[in-house]
C-alpha positions as CSV (number, residue, x, y, z in Angstrom):
1,M,-121.8,-47.1,47.1
2,S,-123.9,-47.5,44.0
3,R,-122.6,-49.3,41.0
4,S,-122.6,-46.0,39.0
5,N,-120.2,-44.5,41.5
6,L,-117.5,-47.3,41.1
7,R,-114.4,-46.2,39.4
8,P,-113.6,-48.2,36.1
9,G,-110.3,-49.4,37.5
10,A,-111.9,-50.7,40.7
11,L,-114.5,-52.6,38.6
12,R,-111.7,-54.2,36.5
13,I,-109.8,-55.3,39.6
14,G,-112.9,-56.9,40.9
15,V,-113.6,-58.8,37.7
16,W,-110.0,-60.0,37.4
17,G,-110.0,-60.9,41.1
18,R,-112.9,-63.3,40.5
19,V,-111.2,-64.7,37.4
20,L,-108.0,-65.4,39.4
21,A,-110.0,-67.0,42.1
22,V,-111.7,-69.4,39.6
23,L,-108.3,-70.3,38.1
24,L,-106.8,-71.0,41.5
25,L,-109.8,-73.3,42.2
26,L,-109.3,-75.1,38.9
27,A,-105.6,-75.5,39.6
28,A,-106.3,-76.9,43.0
29,A,-108.6,-79.5,41.5
30,L,-105.9,-80.8,39.1
31,P,-103.6,-83.7,40.1
32,A,-100.3,-82.7,41.8
33,S,-98.4,-83.5,38.6
34,A,-100.3,-82.5,35.4
35,D,-97.3,-83.0,33.1
36,D,-98.2,-85.9,30.8
37,Y,-96.0,-84.9,27.9
38,T,-94.2,-88.2,27.9
39,K,-97.0,-90.4,29.1
40,T,-97.1,-93.1,26.5
41,K,-99.7,-95.8,26.4
42,N,-97.1,-98.6,26.8
43,P,-94.2,-98.5,29.2
44,V,-90.7,-97.7,27.9
45,V,-87.7,-99.9,28.3
46,L,-84.2,-98.6,27.8
47,V,-81.6,-101.0,26.6
48,H,-77.8,-100.3,26.8
49,G,-75.1,-100.9,24.3
50,L,-71.7,-102.7,24.3
51,F,-70.0,-102.5,27.7
52,G,-73.1,-100.8,29.0
53,F,-75.1,-101.3,32.2
54,D,-78.2,-100.0,33.9
55,E,-76.4,-98.2,36.8
56,L,-73.1,-98.6,38.5
57,G,-73.1,-99.1,42.2
58,G,-76.7,-97.8,42.4
59,I,-75.3,-94.3,41.7
60,Y,-74.2,-93.7,38.1
61,D,-76.7,-94.2,35.2
62,Y,-75.8,-95.3,31.7
63,W,-78.7,-93.2,30.5
64,Y,-77.5,-90.2,32.4
65,D,-80.4,-88.0,33.6
66,I,-82.7,-89.4,30.9
67,P,-85.0,-91.9,32.8
68,G,-85.8,-89.3,35.5
69,Q,-86.8,-86.6,32.9
70,L,-89.0,-89.1,31.1
71,R,-90.7,-90.1,34.3
72,A,-91.3,-86.5,35.2
73,G,-93.5,-86.2,32.1
74,G,-95.6,-89.2,33.1
75,A,-93.9,-92.1,31.4
76,K,-93.4,-95.5,33.0
77,V,-89.7,-96.1,32.3
78,Y,-87.6,-99.3,33.0
79,V,-83.9,-99.7,32.4
80,A,-82.9,-103.2,31.3
81,N,-79.5,-104.8,32.1
82,V,-78.3,-107.4,29.6
83,S,-74.8,-108.8,29.0
84,S,-72.3,-106.0,28.6
85,A,-70.6,-107.9,25.8
86,N,-72.3,-110.8,24.0
87,S,-74.2,-111.6,20.8
88,S,-77.3,-109.7,19.7
89,E,-79.4,-112.9,20.0
90,L,-78.3,-113.8,23.5
91,R,-78.8,-110.2,24.7
92,G,-82.2,-110.3,23.0
93,E,-83.2,-113.5,24.8
94,Q,-82.2,-111.9,28.1
95,L,-84.3,-108.9,27.2
96,I,-87.3,-111.1,26.5
97,D,-86.9,-112.7,29.9
98,Y,-86.9,-109.2,31.5
99,L,-90.0,-108.1,29.5
100,E,-91.9,-111.2,30.5
101,T,-91.0,-110.5,34.1
102,L,-92.4,-107.0,33.8
103,Q,-95.5,-108.5,32.2
104,A,-96.1,-111.0,35.0
105,T,-95.4,-108.4,37.7
106,Y,-97.4,-105.4,36.4
107,G,-99.7,-106.8,33.8
108,Y,-98.3,-104.9,30.9
109,S,-98.9,-106.3,27.4
110,R,-96.5,-104.4,25.1
111,F,-93.5,-102.2,25.4
112,N,-91.8,-99.3,23.7
113,L,-88.1,-100.4,23.4
114,I,-85.3,-97.9,23.0
115,G,-81.8,-99.3,22.3
116,H,-78.5,-97.4,22.1
117,S,-75.6,-98.7,20.1
118,H,-75.7,-102.6,20.4
119,G,-79.0,-102.1,22.1
120,G,-80.5,-101.4,18.7
121,P,-79.9,-104.9,17.2
122,T,-80.9,-106.3,20.6
123,V,-84.3,-104.7,20.5
124,R,-84.7,-105.6,16.8
125,Y,-84.2,-109.2,17.7
126,V,-87.0,-109.0,20.2
127,A,-89.3,-107.3,17.8
128,S,-88.6,-109.9,15.2
129,V,-89.1,-113.1,17.2
130,R,-91.7,-111.7,19.8
131,P,-93.6,-108.9,18.1
132,D,-96.4,-109.6,20.5
133,L,-94.3,-108.0,23.2
134,V,-93.4,-104.8,21.3
135,A,-95.3,-101.7,20.4
136,S,-92.3,-99.8,19.0
137,I,-88.6,-99.9,18.8
138,T,-86.3,-96.9,18.5
139,S,-82.6,-97.3,17.9
140,M,-80.1,-94.5,18.8
141,G,-76.7,-94.6,17.2
142,S,-76.9,-98.3,16.4
143,P,-74.7,-100.1,13.8
144,H,-77.4,-101.8,11.7
145,T,-75.0,-102.5,8.9
146,G,-72.0,-103.0,11.2
147,S,-69.3,-100.7,12.5
148,K,-66.1,-100.0,10.8
149,V,-64.4,-99.8,14.2
150,A,-65.5,-103.5,14.7
151,D,-64.2,-104.3,11.2
152,G,-60.9,-102.7,12.1
153,I,-60.5,-104.6,15.3
154,G,-61.2,-107.8,13.5
155,T,-58.6,-107.0,10.9
156,A,-56.0,-106.1,13.5
157,F,-56.7,-109.3,15.5
158,P,-57.7,-112.0,13.1
159,P,-58.9,-115.4,14.2
160,G,-56.0,-117.5,15.4
161,S,-53.7,-114.6,16.2
162,P,-52.3,-114.6,19.8
163,G,-53.5,-111.0,20.3
164,R,-57.1,-111.8,19.6
165,G,-57.4,-114.1,22.6
166,L,-55.7,-111.6,24.9
167,V,-57.9,-108.7,23.8
168,A,-61.0,-110.8,24.1
169,G,-60.0,-111.9,27.6
170,L,-59.5,-108.3,28.7
171,A,-62.8,-107.3,27.1
172,D,-64.6,-110.1,28.9
173,A,-63.0,-109.1,32.2
174,L,-64.2,-105.5,31.7
175,G,-67.7,-106.7,31.0
176,S,-67.7,-108.9,34.1
177,F,-66.4,-106.0,36.2
178,L,-69.2,-103.8,34.9
179,E,-71.7,-106.5,35.6
180,F,-70.4,-106.8,39.2
181,L,-70.7,-103.1,39.7
182,S,-74.3,-103.1,38.4
183,G,-75.2,-106.1,40.6
184,D,-75.6,-108.6,37.9
185,D,-73.6,-111.6,36.6
186,D,-74.7,-112.0,33.0
187,P,-72.3,-114.1,30.8
188,Q,-69.7,-112.2,28.7
189,D,-68.4,-113.1,25.3
190,A,-66.5,-110.3,23.6
191,L,-65.8,-112.3,20.4
192,A,-69.5,-113.0,20.0
193,A,-70.2,-109.3,20.4
194,L,-67.5,-108.5,17.8
195,A,-69.1,-111.0,15.4
196,S,-72.4,-109.3,15.9
197,L,-71.1,-105.8,15.3
198,D,-68.8,-106.1,12.3
199,S,-70.1,-105.8,8.8
200,A,-70.2,-109.5,8.0
201,G,-72.0,-110.3,11.3
202,A,-74.5,-107.5,10.8
203,A,-75.3,-108.7,7.3
204,A,-76.0,-112.2,8.5
205,F,-78.1,-110.8,11.4
206,N,-80.0,-108.6,8.9
207,A,-80.8,-111.6,6.7
208,R,-82.4,-113.3,9.6
209,Y,-84.2,-110.3,11.1
210,P,-84.8,-107.8,8.3
211,E,-87.7,-105.8,9.8
212,G,-87.4,-102.1,9.4
213,L,-84.2,-102.1,7.4
214,P,-83.9,-99.5,4.6
215,A,-84.1,-100.8,1.0
216,S,-81.4,-98.4,-0.1
217,A,-78.0,-97.8,1.4
218,C,-78.9,-94.6,3.3
219,G,-82.6,-94.5,3.0
220,Q,-85.5,-95.1,5.4
221,G,-87.1,-98.5,6.2
222,A,-90.7,-99.5,6.7
223,A,-92.3,-97.4,9.4
224,S,-94.4,-100.4,10.6
225,V,-93.9,-104.2,10.3
226,R,-96.2,-106.8,11.9
227,G,-97.7,-104.2,14.1
228,V,-94.4,-102.8,15.4
229,R,-93.4,-99.2,14.7
230,Y,-89.7,-98.6,13.8
231,Y,-87.7,-95.4,14.5
232,S,-84.1,-94.4,14.5
233,M,-81.8,-91.5,15.4
234,G,-78.0,-90.8,15.5
235,G,-75.2,-88.4,15.8
236,T,-72.3,-87.2,13.5
237,S,-69.9,-85.3,15.7
238,P,-67.1,-87.5,17.2
239,L,-65.5,-84.4,18.8
240,S,-68.1,-82.5,20.7
241,N,-66.6,-81.1,23.8
242,A,-62.9,-80.5,24.7
243,F,-63.7,-81.2,28.4
244,D,-65.4,-84.5,27.6
245,P,-63.0,-87.4,28.2
246,S,-64.9,-89.6,25.7
247,D,-63.9,-87.3,22.8
248,L,-60.4,-88.8,22.7
249,L,-61.8,-92.3,22.2
250,M,-64.5,-91.1,19.8
251,G,-61.9,-89.1,17.8
252,A,-59.8,-92.2,17.4
253,G,-62.7,-94.3,16.3
254,A,-63.7,-91.7,13.7
255,L,-60.4,-92.4,11.9
256,F,-61.8,-95.8,10.7
257,F,-64.5,-94.0,8.7
258,G,-62.4,-91.8,6.5
259,F,-64.7,-89.1,5.1
260,E,-68.0,-90.8,6.1
261,A,-70.1,-88.9,8.7
262,N,-70.1,-90.8,12.0
263,D,-70.4,-90.5,15.7
264,G,-67.0,-92.1,16.5
265,L,-68.2,-95.6,16.4
266,V,-71.2,-95.8,14.0
267,G,-71.6,-94.4,10.5
268,R,-74.5,-92.1,9.8
269,C,-76.1,-94.4,7.2
270,S,-75.6,-97.4,9.4
271,S,-77.8,-95.9,12.1
272,H,-80.8,-95.8,9.7
273,L,-83.8,-98.0,10.6
274,G,-87.5,-97.5,10.0
275,S,-88.6,-93.9,10.2
276,V,-85.4,-91.8,10.5
277,I,-86.2,-89.0,12.9
278,R,-82.7,-87.4,12.5
279,D,-79.3,-88.8,11.7
280,D,-77.0,-85.8,12.2
281,Y,-77.3,-84.6,15.8
282,A,-74.1,-82.8,16.8
283,W,-73.3,-85.6,19.2
284,N,-70.7,-88.3,19.5
285,H,-71.6,-91.9,20.4
286,L,-71.7,-91.3,24.1
287,D,-73.5,-88.0,23.9
288,E,-76.4,-90.0,22.5
289,V,-77.0,-91.2,26.1
290,N,-76.0,-87.9,27.7
291,Q,-72.5,-89.1,28.6
292,V,-70.1,-88.4,30.0
293,A,-72.1,-86.8,32.9
294,G,-74.1,-84.6,30.6
295,L,-71.1,-83.0,28.9
296,R,-71.8,-82.1,25.2
297,G,-71.1,-79.4,22.7
298,L,-72.1,-75.8,23.2
299,F,-75.5,-75.0,21.6
300,T,-76.1,-78.7,20.8
301,S,-79.5,-80.4,21.4
302,S,-80.1,-81.7,24.9
303,P,-80.3,-85.5,24.8
304,P,-82.9,-85.7,27.6
305,S,-85.1,-83.2,25.7
306,V,-84.7,-85.2,22.4
307,Y,-85.9,-88.4,24.2
308,R,-88.8,-86.4,25.8
309,A,-89.8,-85.2,22.4
310,H,-89.7,-88.7,21.0
311,L,-91.8,-90.1,23.8
312,N,-94.3,-87.4,23.1
313,R,-94.2,-88.6,19.4
314,L,-94.9,-92.1,20.6
315,K,-97.7,-90.9,22.8
316,N,-99.4,-89.0,19.9
317,A,-99.1,-92.1,17.8
318,G,-101.1,-94.0,20.4
319,L,-98.1,-96.1,21.4
């Protein structure tokens, strides 16, 4: 059949068939996983908060469904385990040991550190005393100027009161139990944790390690200090899902804040550090790490998606 006798439709099918064949060949030449949305230059290390863990019994993650989704986009992600309850400095030294182990094992030079809650001051300590280890730090729902819940606990159980020792003992036992379930035995000191997280302790910590702190009460801090980039995020919805068992605890914590926006444990302005990405996600304090078991408010942002977008931000910044 001559070319002039071909129907226009048949010619179009032939052309598109060849185009499709070329596309299929190109797709076959690509790696099996071409998703590099979260593939940062430096590995990411996630650092838990007070009474946190990496995973319990090798089954249940503190960062629920987050590490896997970040790795699916090409990121190298590690989950640190430090003392469930202890001072920011001691937890920071434990984290330094962990980072140096990763360096020695895999040859990494610097890390993107992401800390939730008390994990925020923990990563700040590392960035301040060992900036050579850190490319960026990001705090999520961290009490950089202290937590009013910690202030309230300190007022209810002042030094020397019999209840203070009892509560501290129970908290230490809880921390030790969580360490046991996660396969670790880091030391616990709930009173040291309380002293790190109340307003007075946070002020003393900030005087020693001021990098990235806002100059004004609810402003933004320096985006970069000594070669380390600083970011922060937080939530402001203590009650987010009626089926989430954490809402009861977060709702009780919110009572300490009066009319101040908070996530149930941390005030909105207290979460500010460096470049504030967003401080009013419709999340409570545990929603910020996709807990409990991924339950959150209807139509609210997906925590794993927010972390994915942030790693893409770090990637685009060359971090």
